[in-house]
N, C-alpha and C positions, 0 to 999 in steps of 0.2 A: 357572744359567737355561740351558735346552737353545734354540735355535738352528737353522732349515734355513740350511745353505748361499747358497739367495737370497735372504731377509731378510735375513741379517748380510751380505751385499755391498751390496744396498740400502742397508744403513745406512750403511755405509761411502762411499758413495759419494753420499751426502745429506751427509757431515759434510766428504767429500773440495771437493762445491759450493760449502761455506760457506769451509774454505780458499783454496779458487781464487778466488772472489768478494772475499774480503780483499786477495788479492794480486793480482788486477786492481785493483782502487781503491789501493792504494798504488804500482803498476805506472805507473799511468796517472793521474799528479795533477793539480790546476788549476797552468799554467805557475807561475813566478815572476814577480812582478810588481813595478815600481818603487815607485811608491804607491796609495792611493788617489785616487778621480780627482776626488773635494773636494776633496783637497789638490795636484790635477797643475799648476794654476795660478800656478805661481810667479813670483817675479822673473827678469824675462827679460835675459838674461846681455847685458852691453855690450861694444860690439865690443875686440877687445885691446888694453892700455896700449900705448901704442908705447914705446918706450925711455926714457931720460933724464927728467928733471923737468921739472913744469910741461906738459907737453902731453898734454893729454885728448879725448876723441874725444864727439864731441859728437851720437852716435847710440846710444841707452842704448832704446830701443823697439823695437818687434813691427814689422817693416816693413807697410808699407801692405798692403792688397788690389790684385792685379795684373788682378784679372778681376773683372765687375762681377755677372754670373750664371754659375752655374754648372751644364750637363746629364748627368748620369752616364747613363749608357746601359748596364744590364748585361745580358747573353745569355746566359744561363744553358746552359754546354757548348757556347761557341763556341771549337770547333778554330783556331790560327792558320793551318792552311791552308785554312781556308773562308776566310777573308779577302785572305791573302797569296799563296794556291795558285791553279788555273788555277779553279777554281768561284767564288772571289771572281770574278776575270772578267766570267765567265760570266752568275751570279746577283747578283752585286753590283755593277753597274759605277758607281755616283756614290761611292761609297765608293773604289773600284779607282782613279776621278779624284781624289778628293782627296786620297788616299793616295802618287799617282804624281807629278801635278800641283799639287795644290795647296797650302794653306797650313796644314799638319800632321804634326808628326812620328811616327813609325810604331815601336811597340816589339814585341817578340814578352817576354812577361812569364812565368815561371815560379812557377807554383806550389809546395809545399811538399806531400807524401804530411801526410794523407789529403784527397783529392783531390774532399772534399765539400761540399756546398754552407756549412751551417752554420759550419764551420772556415776557407771561404776569404773569406765575408764579413765576419768577425775581422779574418784578414790583412787586406783593404783596406780596412777604418774603423780599425783601431788600428794598422798595420804591425806588429803582433806576429806571432810563428808558434802558433797554437793548440794544446793539448796533443791528443796520439792519441784521446784518451778522449772529446774532441767528434765523433768520428763515434755514436757511442750517443746521446749527448744531441743530436746531430742532430734526433733525430722527435720532438723538444720542449723547444723552444731555451727556454731560463733567460733573464731580462732581462742585458745587458750592463755592469758596471759598473764594468770598464776604461776608463780616459781613455783616449775616440778622438774618432777627428774630428767624431761629427753631435755628441756632449757637448757639444766645444768651438765648433759651431757654434752651438749653441742656447743658451751660456751667453754668445756675445758678438752676439747678438740677432737670426742670420740666420733669415730664413724658410725654413723646410725642405717641402718635396713630395715625398711619395711615394706611388707606384704597383707595384704587382705583386707579387710573392714574400711571404705574413707570415711569413717570419721575420726581415725587419726588424723587422716591428714588434713581436713580440714579443721582438727582439736592445734595441729601442729605442723602449719604451712614452713615451707620451707627451712623444717629441721633436719630430710634424710638425704643423701647424701644418694641414695635408687631407693624409688618405691613403686607399688602396683595396686591403687586401692579399687577395692569392688563393692560396690552400691549393696548396703544391707538391710533394704528395704524390699526388693523384693525373695517374697517370701518363698514361692512356688520355685526355687531354682535350689536344687541338692547337690546338684554334683558340678556343675561347671564352677559355680562359687566358691567350691574349695580346689578344684582341679588349678583355676586360675592362680593360687598362690603356691601352690606346690608344684607346679611345671618350674618357678626360679630356684627350689631348693638343691639340684644336682650343681648348678653350676656357681651360686653361691658358696657354698659349704667348699667348695675347692679353692675358695680365693683367702685374702689373708689382708685385704683392704677392707677391715671393716671390725668395729670392736663390741656391738650391740645389736642383735637381729632379733624381730619384731615381728611373728606371722599369727594374724589372729584370723581363725575359721570359723566360717557361719553358716553349715551345712546343717552342722546337728538342732541349732535352733530353728533355722526351716521348720526340717523335720517335727521341730517338737509345736512350731502355731500351726502347722496343716494335719498331725496324722497323729499328736502329744509323745509323751513320753514310751506309752506301752506299744509303739509302732514296730515292725518288725524291720523298719529301716533304717531303725537305732542300733541294732546290733552291727549289721555291716557298717556305719557310719564309723560305731567306735575302732571296731578292728583296724579301718582306715587310719584312723587316727594314732593308733597305737603302731602301725609300720611308718608310721611319719616320725615319732619317737623314737623310734628303734634308730631309725637314716640319722636322724640328728645328732642321738646321743655316739654312735658308733664312731660318728664322723668325728666329732667334738674329740672323744680318746684318742683316737690315731692321730691329731694334732699335735697333742701331748708329749712332754715326752724332755729330757735332759733340765736343766735350771728353771724351765719358763711357768708363770702361773697356772694351775689351772682353770678349766672353764668351768662354766656351768652352765645347766637348764635348767628354765622354772617353768611349770608347766600349771594354770589356771585358769579359772572360767571367769568370765565378770557378775556371772548370774547363774542360777539353777532353772526352774521350769515345775509349772505346778503340776497337778493330775491333769490337767487339760491341755498342758502343753503349751501356757502363754506367762507371762512372766509380768514382775512390777509394783508386787504385793509383800509382802512378809512371811509367807508360809516358809515352814521349814524345809524344802525342797525350791524354790525360787532363793532364800537366803545362805544357804548351806551350797559350799563349792570346795574343791580339792584344791590343795598350794600343794605342790613336788618342788624341793629342790634337790636337784641329782647333778655332780660330782665329787671328782676323784678326792678332791680334798677333803671328804668324808670316810669316817670310819666305817667299816664293813656292815651291816645291820646283825647283831647276833642274839641268840634267843627269841623267845615267841612275840610275834606282833601285835603291837600295844593300839589300843584306838585313837586315831591319830586328837592331838591336841587340838583344841577350840585355839585361834588367833581371829584377829581383827581384819577383813581386807584392805584399812590403810596400813595395816605395818608393816606392809610388800615395800613402799616405795623407799622408807628409812633403813629397810635393810639392806634394799639394793642401792642405794644412795651409798652406804658405808661398804658394798661389797665392792662397786668401783671407783672405790677413792675419792666421793665427789659431799658437797656439801648437801645435809640432811634438809628437803626444801622447807621456806620458812613456815606456809600453813597447813605441814604436816600435822595430825594428829595420833599418827600411830606410833607404837613404841617400839624397838626393835627384837626379831624374833630370832632369841638367844644363844639356839640349839646351833646354829648357823654359822657360828661363831665358835662353839665349842671346844674345837680346834687349836687356838690360837690362844697366846700363856694370857694369865689372869689379867698384866698390865696393859693387855690390847685388849682386854673385853672390857676391862672399866674405862679405858680410854674411850671408848665405841659407849662403852652407856650415858656418860657424863656428858659427849657431844651430844647425843638424842635431848637427855634430861635436861642439860643448857637450850635448847632448840624449843622443848616444850613449857618452858618457866617464862621465857622471852617470851612467846604467844600468848601465854596467861597473862602477864604481866599490861601485854596492849591492848588484852579485851575483857579484862577484870578490874575495877577499881578497889575492889580490897585483897588483891591478887596474895597478900605477906598470910592472912588471915585461912586460905587455902589449903586443905588438909594435905594435897598432892605438892604442894611448892612447901610446903613444912619439912615432908618426906625427901624432897630431895636436897635443901640445905642438912640435914641431918645425913645422908648418905655422900654428901660432896665434902662436910667436913669429916666422914670417914674415911672419904677417899685419899684427904690431904694428910693424915696418919699414918694411912697405909706407906700412900706418897716417903713420907720420910725415912720409915724403916726398910723402903726398897733400894732407897738411894745410899743410906748407911751400908747397903752390902749384906742385908741379914736376908738370907734363903732359907728361913728355918721353916720345920710344919705350921710353926704359930703364923706367918703370913700367909702362908697359904692358905689356910684359916679365917684369918681376918680377911682376906681378898674376897673368899667363899661369900662371907656375912656380909660385905660391901655390896656384891653382885646383889645379894638376894634384897639388899637396903632398895637400892637402884631401881627392880624389879618393881619391888613396891611402889616405889615414887612414879614410876611412869605410870605405870598402871591406873594410879590414880590421878594421876595429870591428864591422862587420854582419856579419861571418862568424863572429867571433870568442862575439861575442853570440846569432848561431842554434846556434851547440851550448851553450848553457847558458840555454835559456829556461826550462827545465822543473828540476823537482829531482825528486829519488824520494824517495817516504816510506816507508825503509828498513823502520823496525820494523815496518808493516804487510804488509810485504813478508815478512821473517823471519817473524812472526806464518802465514802464509799458510803460507810453506815449510813447517812445524814441523809444523802441520796435516797438510797432503800428505801427507808424507812419515810419517809416522806410521801413517796409513792405508794408504799401499802394504807399509809393515811388514807392518801385521797381515795385508793380505792374504793376502801370500807368506807368512807362517809359519802361514797356517789351511788354507793350498794342501792338504797331504794328508789331514786331514780332511772340511772342506770336499768332495773330490774323493773319498771314500769312498765305497761302496756306497747309504749311510744317508743322506748328504750333511748329516748332525745333526753338533753339537758343543755341548758344555758350553760356557759361558761364564761364569768364576766371578765374576762381579760381586762376592760378598763383599769377600773378601780384599783386592784394586786399592782400592775405594771408601773403604773402614775401614781400609785399612793408613796404619802410620805414615809410608810412602814417598807416598804420597798428599799427606797436610796439608804433610808437610814441600815437594815440589814445589811442591805451590798457594803458600804462601808464600811460596817464591823468585822463582817467577813474578809474586806480586803485586807482593813486594819491587819486581824489575825492574820492571816497569809504574809504580810508585811516580819511580822514579828517572830514569826515559826522557822520563815526559811531566810532572815537574817541572822537566825540563831549561830552561834558557833560550830556545836554538837550535833545540828540539824541536816539530814541528808538524807533526803525522799524523792522518790516519782516525783510527787505534783508540783514539787519548785522546782525541780529541770524544770517544767512544760513553760513556754511562753508565755507572757504575763497577759496578752490578748488569750489563749485559752484558758488560764485559771478568773479571769475573769469573767469570760463566758459561762465559766460552772458557776462561781458567786453569784451571778445573776440568777441561774438558773435554779439555785438551790433557795437566793431570797422569791423568785418568783416561786415555787412551788409550795413555800411557808404562806406567803402572801395568799395561795389559792386554798390552801388547806384554813388556814381563818375563814378566809370570806365561805369556805362550805359551813363552816359551825355556825357564825354568824345566820345564816340563809336557814340554819337547822330551827335554830332556837327563836327567828319571828314566824317560821310556819313551826311551830311547836305544838299546835292543834293535831294532835291525828285525822288521819285521811279517813272518809266512810269506807271507801271500799281500797281493794290492792286488787287490781285484775290480773296480777300477775300470780300472789300467794293465797292461800283456799283460805276463806274467808272463818272455815271453822278453825278450832283447836290445831296446834302442829301434830304433823302425824308420823307415827313412828320413823317411821324415812328420813324426816327434817331432824327429825333428834338422832337418828345414827347417824348424816351427814355431819351434822354439828358435832358430834363427840367424837366420833373416828378421826375429822381431824384434826381436833385438838389434841386428842392423845397421838396420834401422828407427830404432829409436829413437840410435842412435851417430851417425846421419846426420843427426840436428836438430842435430846444432853448426858445422853449413855452412849458410849463406845459399845457394849455388848449388844444393845438395838439398834446401832446404826452397820454393827457388824452383821447381825439379823435382821436385817430392816424386812428380807424377802417376808418374813414369819408375820410382819405385822399387817401387809398387804393381804398378804393368804387370809389373813381371822379376818380384813376386814370386808375381802371380797366373799369372804365365807355365810359371815355375818350379812352382810347386805341382800346374799341369793335368798336364805330365811325367814328373810322381812319381808321383802318380795315374795316369797310364797305363801306369809300369811294377809299380805295385799288383796292378791290373788285368791286366795280363801274367803276373804270379805268381800270380794267385787264379786263372787259367784254366788254364793249362798247367802250370807244374810243378808244384802243389796237386792238379790232375787226374791225373800220371803221378805222384806219388811220396803220396798221403793219398788213400785209400780212402774219407773221409769227405767228402771235396768232392763227391762225388756227392750227399750228402745236403743240402748246404750249397745247392748249383745246385737241387735239387729245393723248398729252402723257399723261396727268392730268386723262383723262377716261381711257386710258388704265392700269393707277395704280390703278384704283380707281377697274376696274375688275383683276386684280392682287390681290389685298386684299379680292375679292369675292372667285375665286378659291383656297385662300390659305384656305378657310372657307369650301370647297368642293362643291360648289357649281359652274357646268361650263357654265356661261356667253357666250362665245363665241356659244359653241353649240347650247344653245338654239335661241341664233342671228340668226345663218345659219340656222334652221331648220322651226321656225316657225316666229320668228318677223319680220326678212329680216331687208333688208336697212332703213326703214324708222321707225323702231321703235328703230334701235341703234341712230340716229339722233333723235329721241325723248326725249331717255334715256342721253341723252348728253345735251339738251336744259333742261332737269329738274334739271341734277346736276348742271349748270349754276345757276339756279334759289335759288336753296336749297344754294349754296353758299352764292348767293346775301342775303339770308332771316339768315344767321346761325352770325352773329354779334348780330341779333336782339333776333335770340333764347337766346344770351349765357346775352344780356340785362336784358331779362326775368328771366331767370334763378338767375339771381344775384338782378334783386328786389323781388323774391321771398324768397332766403336764408335770407334778410337784413330784413326780417319782422319776421325771425324765432325765431333770437334770440337779445334782444338789450343788448347791451353791453357798453361801455367806462361809463361813468360818467353823464354827465349830463341829459341822459336820461334814464338809465339802471336801474331806477325804474317803466318805463312805462309799461304797458301790451304789451307783446308779443302771436304770436303764440305757442310759443315752453311753456310757460305758462300755457296757455290753455289744451294745449295737456298733460301736466303732471298734472293737477289738480287728483283729484280722480272720479270726476264724468265724464271724458270722457276718458275713460280706453280703452273701446270701441275702441275710433276713435284712439285712439291713439295703439294701437293692431294692425287694419287695416290695419295704413300708417304702420306701422312698417315690417309688412310682405309684401309690396306693396314695399316698399323701398330696401328688402331683395329680391326677386327677381327681380326689375330690375339691381342691383350690380351684380347678379348672369348672368346676358342677358348682362352687360357689358361690362364683364371680361370676360367670359370662349370662346369668339370669338377666342382668341388665344392661349388656353390655349391646352396641349392633355388629351385624354380620361381620363384617370388617374385623374389628376390636375379637370377637370370637374367634378368627381363624388365625387372628395376627396372636392371640394369648396362646390359643393349642402349639402352635409353633414356637411362640418363646419356653411354655413349659416344656417342650421334647427339648429344645436348645437346653435347657437347665438339666435335664436327667442325661444329655450326652454329655456336657461339659463334664459334671462330675462323673463319667465315668470315663471320660480321657485322661481326666489327672489321677484317677485309679481309688477313686471311693468308693464307686459303687461300679458291678456288670450287668450287663446287656445280656440277655438270655443264651447268646449262641458266643458267650466267653466262659473262659475256664484259668481267665488267672490275669493277672495286672501285668502282665509282659510289656504291652504298649502306652505303658504311660508318656504321659506329655503336658505341657503346660497351658494346655484349653482352652487357648488364647481365642483362635478362631469361633470355635465354639461359643464362648462367653461375648464373645464380638457378635455374635448371631441373635444375640439372647438383649443385645442392648439393644441393636436398630428393631426391636419391635416392641421393647418399653419407651421407647421416642417416638416410634408409631404410635401406639395405644395413646401416650401422649400428648400428643403431638391435636390426635384427631380429638381427644376430650377437651384439647384448651381449646380447637375453632370450634368446639359445638358452646364454649363457653362465651367464649367473644361474640357470636352470634345472640346468644342468647343475654348477655348484656350492652352493644351494641346497637344491634339491627333491630330486634326482634324481644321483647317482654316473655316467652315463654319459658315458662315453668318445668314442662318435661322435657325440653330441649336441656336447660340448663342443667334438669338431673341427671341427664344422662350422659352429658359432658364430667359432672364432678364425680359419676359414679367409672367412665374410663380412665379420668385422672389415676382414683384411686385404685382401678387395676392395672393400671402400668406400675405405681408404686408396691403394688403387692405382687407381679411378675420381679420384681429388681429385688424385693427380698425372699424370694424363692432363690433365683439366683446367690444370691450372698450366703444365705441360711448353708450352715453346714449339714448334710445330708438326715442326719441322727434329729434335727429340729424343724423338719418343714411338718410333722407334725402339731409342732405349734401355730404355724403358719396354721395349717386347718382345723382345731379348736378354734381359732382366736374370727375365724370367718363363720365357725358353727356357731360360737356366741356370738356374734354380732347379727346374726339372722335369728336367731332364737327370742334372741330379748328381742329387736326389732317387732315379729311378727307375733307376740304370745305375752311380752310383757308390756311391752310401754306403750304400744295403740290399747287395749285391753284398759289401762288403768290412768291411761290419759295422762300423767306427770308431766306436769309444766317444763321448757326450754333450762332452767337452771339445775333442776333436779334431775334431769340428764345427762346434761353435762358433766355433775359432778361422778355419775356414774362412770361414764368413759373414761375420765381422769383418772381414777380408781383402775378401771381393771386396763388402762394403757400403763402405770406402773405396776402391776401385779404382772402382766405381760412382760414389761422390763426385766424380772427375775426371772417368768418363765424361761425367758431364750438362754440362762443359765449364765448373766450378770451376775454382779455383786457390784458393792461398794470398793473394791480395791481394784487398782489399775491390771492386775493381771487379768482378770476377766477380760476384757478388751478383744475382741480379737481381732487381730491386727491384717489376717490373712486375707480379709475379706474387702481391704483395702486395694488388694492389686489384683483381684480378678477380672480376666481379661487385658491387662494392661504387660507390657514388652518390660518395662522398666520403669520405676520408680518418676512418678508424677508427681509433685505437691497436691495441690488443690483435689484431684479426682481420685486420690487418695486418701487425703484426707475426708472430703466427701462420704466416698463408701464405707468408710469404718465409720463413721458418726451414724451413719444412714441405718446400718446392720447393728449397732450396740441402740439406737434407740429405734428401729424398726415397729416394738410394741404400741408405746407411745402417738408415734406418728402416725400410725393405720389409726387409731380409735380415734383419735385427734380429727382425721379426714374424715373417717367414714360418721361422726357425728355430723360434722358440717355437709356430709351427705345424705342423710337421715332429717335434719332440721331443714333441708331446702327440699326434701323431696315432702314434707308433709305440711300438704296443702291447707287442710284443716284449722292449721297452727297460725296466734299471730304473727304477723309478716315483719316483727321485731326479733323472733326467738333466734336468729343466726348474731345477731347483737349480743341477743341474752350469752348463749353461747361462747362466745368470742369473750364477753365482760369474765364470766365464771370462769372458765380457762386461763386467764391471767389474772385473777385473784387467789386461785388454789396454789400457783404458780408461786406467789408473790410471797403470802403468807409462809410456808416454810423454808424459802430462803431466807428470808428475813431475821426469821427468830432465829435461825441455824447461824449468820451472821454474829449476829449479838452472841450465842454460845459459842462457837467458835474462837470468839475473842476475848473471853471471859476464859475460857480455857487454854490458849497459846500455850501455857507451859505445861499443861497436862502431860504424863506419861505416852499417851495414845496419840499423840495429837500430829505426827508427820506417818505415823501405820495407820491410823483410822480414820480421824477429823480431815486431816488434807485429802488424801483420794474423796472422800466424799463428798467437799467442799469443789473442788472442781467437777464431779460430776452434776451438782447442783451449778454453778456457774453456765455448764454447756448447755443444759436444762431449759435456762432462762435462757439463754437466746435462741437455741429450735422453737421452744414457746412462742418466742415473738416474731419469727417465720412463719409460722404457724398463723399466730394470730394478724397478721399483716395478709398473709391468703383469706380469713375470717371477711376482714376488712374488706377486699375485693371483692369476693362474692357479696357481701349485703349493700348493693347496690341500686339504684331507682328503686325503691320499695316506698317512699314517703306517702304514694299514693294511695298505696294497698294497707297502710296503718289503720288498724280496728279500735275502736275506743273502751 
């Protein structure tokens, strides 16, 4: 079976995507749990038995509730400095007064990454640390089946009311006696999403038919996503939240009196926000949130305000469980926040601590074989023994100072034990599915080996090779490998201790995967055998130069190897943008050297160089003729021969200057968006532009950028597409003006802010129109005629439609990134690639490198927090899953996508190239994507117990996985365009 290199690379990437998906499913499993929640309400442990015979404690039940009603106000994306900092004093005066002088306890709660809403709600209500895969299922939250505070409260007969983010309704279906959910994904809604919660308050606060009220406000999070934490919209929103807290607090106080229990108001955030307004990573602004307990049961604060104590977000579940008189969730790894119970007697405090310690030690026993050697377990047993001695003294009626001091000592022992137990369990909350990981790794490595072994044939002049299907698929080796792999599968899946995703698949699917692995292995053996059979070196290689390797080839090899090796260090992953910036800068210097050699050294030493220069100049003339400018006529009638020579000389000097122009562009782009971790907090030009004081400057820059985009894109478009592009870019500016990002010249403020739905849909119409026009031309060129110019025009119009879509989704301060992307592509096409006559493989690698660099120029990083979620809701009235995911992914990977499509446009438009160039480009793209993902998966497997595995390595793994799927889609498009070319192959 004969396959073109593009089709072969596409098939390999699709198989690799299967392996990546299987590896990700094994690497991000559902965290290990103690017991199903139906079994969670077991017997409550009694107080520690006092030493000696005949003495028994009389306290064996769950402690009674400490609060009558509890109100939880969760303000999404509430950073700690919004309450405890200067903005808290300015915009939240009532809350600040309660914190400083009222009956309250203030803490800073630390959230573990990933800092996105659904995992954080799980952490708050279960006390456990959710798995990192919850970042993905965050978009479609399934019902929470683990033991949790809400289920315990409902089982105990508590009446729960909820208003706010509908994620709660999905996680806890049929748990609320009354609820009203609002969508959390429509991020351009700042007002209605909170008004829909507040409108219920007056009515529900007057009622007595509830025990637990939960309010989840989303407006602050939406403001952060759209405009950042320094937006002028943040202050009014904080003031709105302060008024709501004041209303709730005063209402709770008015209901207290007599002998009734006090009420409790809890104020918290699920996560914070980064300096760009996003969240998901592990920066201080994202993981630190305020946690306030406000109740008349607490002592009024006296003295100067101290810095709030740092606690874990998971501590809230166990603290609230004790406060409501409920069992602590069996899966909780949190410890009690002791100051909340400071007004209780020493015996009650010791009882609470013992219940928490018993629950944590039980969880440790069920997840750690050698639990008895764990320091936390040992400390707990010591504290429990001391507690028993204290109980003996207490039951004997000893009320001396000695009893009080001993009780305080036991409390300290319990606190140390709980802290150590919680730390030990936090490191063991998830268990890797090693079998699924290994199967996925084998598939990925086999694909990489096949691609590497196929390089000589795939990059030959024909870009075709024979794939020997019959010998491998019908050989004895194939059947033996299938039998062996199936036997291993049976052994692993029937093991008593084995629980893995791959084993849960049907046997037909599992056998199909085993046959795929066996076929790939046989294909590798067959390719190796052919290499040994044809071990005599070929006389010539039409693709690679017959001379020794150039500096460009050495740089490509060294740069690829260096980047892959750098993925083994957490610091290099956090600052990966620096690697790509260095590589493209070095590439520009190497290109400058090549241009100097081409224009000076060859000019003196090789008389054939004049012919090459003339061909380059002719190609430039052709491009101008394509734009309906008759250069030849102008030369012959007006300028003559001298002018023609002058233009050729000018072309040479422009070509020599082009690498330096690109370097200047890259340096300007670096100052636009600070990314990574180490210097992400430093101010950049993007922050300056997005501040409210500089909206006129941002508006001017956005207008100039959109004009430049039109000038750079329209040159190869048809007249209809030019008009559509112009109207679409005008619509982009109108959309940004509608939502208040930029101003029209006649505007003096942002009073008439809307969601911009009409303007965005206006742009979508033109995007679809331009893409449809290009697709029509492509179909004509592929099916009706083999017109190369029509195909080039069609590809460029598809590319133009994607550029327009990117302009719509990019934030206004990022539009210069798109301008410089188009400018660098234009400069490199006309003044570097054409005169230097690079082969398709080299140009493909350059496109890949620049695509990776522009991924970071956009402001992206390897952290989840830099994903611009707001892009997924441009033009949508409500959350629609598939369009939102597509738009978010496109906005995040716009840089790599646009450079990949530009590569296809360039290779298809170069008539002088080998007709196999598109296949070469597709194969190189597949190879450049496969090498880092395969090596990174090996590294991540070896570093799975690294300290930064969840905060650094795991987000990068998700990015790599998504990039594989996107590259597979790109290669499918390459393969579709690489049709009907066999008759044009040049030997």
